[in-house]
N, C-alpha and C positions, 0 to 999 in steps of 0.2 A: 725238423721240418720234413726232410726227405722220407724219414721213416714213417712219419704220419701219413704222408701222401701214398706210400706203398700200401699201407693198411687200408686207406680209404679206397684205392683203386681196386684192390682185391675185394673189397666190400662191393664195389661197383659191379664186378663180375658176378658176385654171389647174388646181388639184387636182381641183376638181369636174368640169371639162370632161374631164380626163384619165380620170375614172371611166367616162365615156361614150365608148367608142371610136367611131371613124368609122362611121357607120351603113351597113348593107348596102343592097341594092337597095330602091328605093321600095316601101313597103308591106309589107316583110318585117321582122319583129321582130329585134332584135339578138341575137346568140349570147349565151347566159348566161355570166357571169363569176362569180368568187368574191366580188366586191365589189358589183356593181351589180345591182339588180332588173331584171326583164324585163317590158316593156309587151306584153300579149298582144292588146290590141285594136288593129287596124291604124289606125283613125281616130285614136285617141289617140296612137299612135306617131308618125303623120305630123305631128300638131300639135306634138308635143314636138320632133321633129327640125327642123321649120320654125322653131321658136322659138330653139332652141339654136344653129343655124347662122348667126344674125344676127351680123355683125361690128361693127356700130355699137352702142355701149352703149345708146343710147336705144331703138333698135329691139329690142335684146335684152330690155330691160325691158318694153317694150310687149308683146312676144311671150310672155315668161314670165308676166306678169300675166294675159294672155288665156288662156294655157294653164291656169293655176291656177283661173281663174274657171270655165272650161268643164269642167275635171276636178278638182274640189276634193278628191277622194279618191284621186287617182292614186297608184299605187305609186311614181311618180317625184316625189312632192310634196317630200320632203326634199331631194333633189338639185336640184330646180328652185328651191327657196327659197335654197339655198346659192349657186347661180349668180345669182339675183336680188339677194341681199345684196351680193355682190361687185360687181355692175353698179352698184347704187345707191352704193356707196362710191367706185367709180371716177369716177363723175360728180359726186361731192360732194353727193349728194341726202340730205337728212336722213331720208328714209324708210328709210335703212339700219337705224335702230333698230327700226322696225316690222317690217322683214323678219327681223331677227334674233329678235325676240320671236315671230314667227309660226313660225320654224324651231324655236325651243326648245319651242313648244307641241306640235310633232310629235315632237321628240327633245330632251328636257331635258338630255341629256349631250353635245350637239353642241359640240365644243371651238371650232370656228370662230365659231359664233354667240356663245358666251360671251366670246371675245376681243373681238369687235366691240361687243357690247352693254356689256360692262364698261368698255371704253375711252370709249364714247360717254357713258356715265353719269358717268364721271369728268369729262369735259369739261363736262357739264351740272351738276356739283357735287352729284350725287345719291349722296353718299358711301356710305351704308348699302347701297344696291342695287349700286353698283360693287364694293364689297368682297365682298358675297355672291356675285355672279356671277363675279368673278375667282377667289375661293377655290374655288368649284365647278369652275371651269375647271382649276385646278391638280390637283384630285382626279381628273378624268376624263382628263386628258392622257396619263397612263401607259397607259391602256387604248385610246388612239387607234391604230387600225391603218392601215398604209400602204396607200393606194389603188393600184390597178393602174396601170401606166404611169408611176409616180413612182420615181425612183432612191432607193436607201437614203440617199445623201448629201443629196439635196434634202429628203427627208422628215426626216432628222435636224436639218437646218438650220432647217426650218419649225417643228419641235417646240421647238427651242431659242429661236427667236424668240417663239413663243407663251408659253413659260414665262417669259422676260424681261418681256414686256408684262404678263402676268397678276400676277407678283410686284410689279412697279412699281405697277400700279393698286391692288392689294389693300393694299400697304404705305402708299401715299400716302393712300388713303381712310381707312385705320385711323388714320393720324396726325391727319387732320381730325376724326375721331371721338374723339380723345384716348385711343385704345387703343394705348398706347405699346409694350407687349409685342408685340402682333400686328404693329405697324408695323416694329418692329426685325426681327422674324423674316422678313417678306416682303421688306423693303428690303435686308436683309443678303444674302439669296439673290440679289436682283437685282444688287447691287454685286459679289458674288463672280463672277457670270456676266459682268459687264461693268464692270471696275474703273475705267474712265475716264469713265463717264457721270455727270456732276456732277448731272444731274436726279434721280438716285437717291441720290447720295452726300450731298448737302446735306440732304434730308429725313431720311436715316438719322441724320445727326448730330443734327438737332433732336429726333428721336424718342429719342435715347440720352441727351440732357442732362436735368437736373432737370425734372420730379419723378422721373426714373428712379433706379435704385439707383446707389450709388457705382461699382460695377464696370462698369455700363453707361455711366456718365458718362465714364469713362476712354476707352472706345471712342468716345464722342461727341466728345470733344476731339480724338482722332486724326482722325476723319472731317471735323470742321469745318476742321482744318488742311489736310486733303487737298483739301476743296472750295475753300479759298482758293487753292491752287495751280492748280486746274483752271479756275476762272472766268476768262474772257478779257476781259470788259469791265473796263477799268481802275477805274471808279467802283465797280462792283459788287464787284470784287476787294478794294478798300480797305474796303468796308462789311463784308464777310465776315471780313477779317482783324481789323478792330476788334472785331466781335462775338465772334470766336473768342478774341482775347486777353482780353477781359473775362470770358468764361466760364472760361478757363484760370487767370486770377488769382483768381477766386472760389474755384476748387477748390484750387489750389496755394498760394495766399496771396501770390503775387508773379509777375512776368512772367519771371523767370529760367528759362530752358529753352524758352520759347515760340519763340524764333528757331530753336533746334535742332529742335523739333518740325516747324516749317514746312519746314526743309531735309530732314528725314527723310521726310516725307510727299510730297515732290516726286517721289521715285523709288520709294517703297514703297507699293503700293496697298492693303494690308490690315495691320492690327496684327500684328506679329510675335509669336511665342510668348513669353510672359513680359512683354509690353509693360505698363508701368505708369507712373503719374505720382505723385509724392509729394504726398499731400494736405496742406493747410494745417493748422497746429496747431489742436486742438480748443479750445473756450473754456476748458476746465479746464487744458489745456496752456499756453495764453496767460496765464491767471491765475498759474499757477506760475512762468512765466518772469518775470512782473512782480514777484512776491515775491522771486525770487532776485536780480533786477537792482536793486531799489530797496528801501531800508528803509521801513517803514510811515510813519515821521514825515516822510519826504520825498515820499510819494505825494500826489497831489491827491485831492479827494473823489470824482471820478468813478472813479479807479482803485480806491479802497476799495470803491466800489459794485460794480464789475466783479468784484473778487475775492470779495466776500461773495455775489454772485449766481451766479457760475460756478465758483469755486475749490473744491478739495477741502476736506474738513473740517480737515485739517491746515494748509492754507494760510490758511483763514478764521481758525482759531484763532490762527495765528502773528501775523497783522495785528491781530486784535481785542485780544489780550493786550497788544499794544504801544501801542494808542491808548485803550483803555477808561479812563475817568476822567481823561484828560489834557485840559487846556484846549486848544481848537482855535479859531483865528481864521480866518474865511473870509467870502466874499461869496456872496449868493444873491438870488433873487427872491421876493418875498412872494406867496404864493398866498392865504392867509387869516390874519387876526391878531385875537387877543382879548387881554385884559389878562393872562391866565394863560399862553397859549402861542401860538406862531406856527407856521404850516405854510409851509415854504420849499422852493423848488426850487433844488438846489445843482449839479446836472450840467447841461451844455449841452442834452442831449437832453430832460431833463425841464423845463428853462426854456422850450424851444421848444414843448413839449406842454402847458405850463402845469399841470404835475403835480408835487405835493409829493413830496419824497423825504427831508425832514428835519422832525421835530417838535421844536421848541425850546421848552423849558419854563423858567419863571422862579420864583425863590424868593419874590420879592415881585411884586405886581401892577405892571404897566407903566402909568405915568400915561396918561390918555386922550390928551393932546396929543402923546404920543410913539408912539402906536400907528400904524404905517405903513399906507398904503393898499395895496389889492391891486395887484400889478404893480411895486411900488417895488423899487429895488435897495437891499440891506441889508448893511452890515457888521456882523458879530456874532461873539460868542464863546460856546462851549458845551462841555460835556464829554460825549463819547459814553457812553451808558448802556446802550442795547440796540439790536438791529436784528432786522428779519425779511427774509429773502432774496428772497421772491417773494410778492406784489409788494414791491419793496424799499422799506424805510422805516427810517431811523435816528432814534432818540430821543436828543436831547441835553439834559442838564440844566444847571442853574445858568446860565441864559442871561444875556447882557449885550449891550446895544446899544453898539457902539463909537463910533458917531456917528449923527446924525440921518439917517433914511432919505431917500434921494434920490428924485425923481420917476422914473417908468419911463424907462430909457435906450433909445436907439434900438438900440444894440448892447451889451447888458449883459455884464459880465465873465463868461467861461465857464470851466467845468471840463469838458473833453471827456471823454465816456465812451469807453474804448478800443474800437475796432471789433472785432466778433465775426464770425468767418467762418461 
């Protein structure tokens, strides 16, 4: 990207100089053209010619600054600032940003200044300013007219370079500002113009992944696989592949098809028409698959919890009718206990979170010496009586202690809650 900009800005200086044809005899103003204004004062003209004829960039800068100081309202002010801006960039002088700002103060629609300033602001991480100037540059580029002395081919090439840089800067800056829609718009245009530039492809992938929409996420997965193919550093390539695979699995529910996507994107720069990736089953679909695969009396507690929290009413009713009022023996961790009822965590997730998901009630009060301490592992029996799906809580009646509560275990028995995509 930096190399491209240097080339572009050197082109800026060339185009600016091309607007000012070789001067005629000393003291005579140049013949008017359709593009360039005419200096009428001979002294001002001679000062301008003296400055612009400097071959050494440092001398050119000195001459142009002197001319602008002596003639701050010159009709050639805009052209002088363009040349000065290019000279500062050619020498790596940070005053290039100041020159670009000075030029925009004279002509707010100067495409060259907008390219230089927006790129410099991106480098300085001034994201809002960079996006604003880049977006404005894209607005004015279509109105940029070809200077005299520049071929149609060279002018078209320069406009294409400017467009690519501005889309890249605007898109990357919007991404930093978390404006994902704008980032996708600008970066997609940059990628379509240059499908092999991973510096635009990777941020486009990031902008298209969640929290973007599922439709955008599919494109994000395509471009993250494309980026993995284009990254040349071996360590970075593996990191991008690992990251892409994890995002693919989160969306698809498994890594089947990931290798095929890598192979496809190695030679396909943009998502083809109709490109899609099958999403993972929804929590409701997962719950239904659990109900179909396993009878309720064979499910563990965490599976019941998943179905009651995520399943359709039909699946919830099917499980509940099979277990309601039936004696269930299980293990859990005590969260709170009184003589009348115990609050117990039954699933692994809730055990880790120290969050009750079962209320166990007793017909007779539990003797004081048998009431377990908080955090104890408990084997118990109860009959499911009711539940609430969110937040989940199951009430079990007719509680019984199967054996004395054990002290908190380092690794308590677990009933894993099925993973939800």
